[in-house]
C-alpha positions in Angstrom: 31.0 68.0 48.4 28.1 68.1 51.0 26.3 71.3 51.5 26.3 72.5 55.1 23.7 74.6 56.5 23.2 75.7 60.0 19.8 75.4 61.7 18.4 75.5 65.3 18.8 72.6 67.7 15.1 72.6 67.7 14.4 72.3 64.7 17.2 68.9 64.1 15.8 67.3 67.0 12.0 67.7 65.7 13.3 66.6 61.9 15.4 63.5 63.2 12.2 62.4 65.9 9.9 61.8 63.1 12.5 60.0 60.4 11.8 57.1 58.6 8.5 54.8 59.0 8.7 54.2 63.0 8.8 58.2 63.5 5.9 58.4 61.0 3.9 56.1 63.0 4.7 57.6 66.1 3.6 60.8 64.8 0.7 59.6 64.1 0.0 58.3 67.5 0.9 61.5 68.9 -2.3 63.3 66.5 -4.2 60.9 67.6 -3.3 62.1 71.2 -3.6 65.8 70.3 -7.3 65.3 69.2 -8.5 63.9 72.6 -10.0 67.0 74.7 -11.7 67.1 78.2 -14.5 64.9 78.6 -13.5 62.6 75.2 -11.8 59.3 74.9 -10.1 57.6 71.9 -10.5 54.2 70.7 -8.4 52.3 68.6 -8.5 48.8 66.9 -5.2 47.0 65.5 -5.3 46.8 61.8 -4.4 43.8 60.1 -1.4 42.4 60.7 -0.8 44.5 63.6 -1.1 43.3 67.5 -2.5 44.8 70.3 0.1 45.1 72.5 1.9 46.9 69.6 -0.9 49.5 69.2 -0.6 49.8 73.4 3.1 50.4 73.2 3.0 53.1 70.5 0.3 54.8 72.3 2.2 55.0 75.4 5.9 55.8 73.8 3.9 59.0 71.9 1.9 59.7 75.1 5.9 60.4 76.8 6.9 62.1 73.6 4.5 64.6 73.9 4.5 64.9 77.3 1.0 64.2 78.0 -0.5 61.8 80.7 -2.8 59.0 79.4 -5.3 56.5 80.8 -4.9 53.5 78.9 -7.5 50.5 79.0 -7.4 47.2 76.7 -10.6 45.9 76.6 -10.8 42.6 74.9 -9.1 43.5 71.1 -9.5 47.7 71.9 -7.2 50.3 73.2 -9.2 53.1 74.9 -7.6 56.2 76.3 -7.8 59.9 77.5 -5.5 62.3 78.9 -5.4 62.5 82.6 -5.0 60.0 85.3 -8.0 57.6 85.7 -9.5 58.8 89.3 -8.8 57.1 92.3 -5.7 55.3 90.9 -2.7 56.4 92.0 1.2 55.8 91.0 2.6 52.4 91.5 5.9 52.3 92.8 8.2 49.4 93.6 8.4 48.4 96.9 11.4 48.8 98.6 14.0 46.1 99.5 13.6 43.9 102.4 16.9 45.3 104.2 19.1 42.1 105.0 20.4 41.4 108.5 24.1 42.7 108.6 24.6 40.9 111.8 27.4 38.1 112.8 27.2 35.0 110.9 25.3 32.3 112.5 27.2 29.8 111.1 30.9 28.9 111.7 33.3 26.7 109.0 34.9 23.9 111.4 37.4 22.0 109.5 38.0 18.4 110.5 40.5 15.8 108.5 40.3 18.4 105.5 36.6 18.3 105.5 34.7 21.8 105.9 31.2 21.6 107.5 29.4 24.4 108.7 28.1 24.7 112.6 25.8 27.4 114.2 27.7 29.3 116.4 
């Protein structure tokens, strides 16, 4: 029979968030982020078997979980990061979709000998 225990929701979420190997990796990256103070930056180099893309992805995920806004820059095989947005940089937003003219159709079907062709109106 399993042992049942009541705990707070926050405790359950914090323990389940960092369970397993991937949770430990994210916790390590969150630790890196927490070490950064005003006027300081961090530099990460991938270890043997890691890719630079994986390091950057993990760093971004950890920052999001920690609720921190990071500036992350890749320079060759290194990642530089600091807390806060880059000066002069603005959030990039997707361009709105172009509106499509919903006017009347300019082509009309014409039936001749059971063949349909489109002609301008």
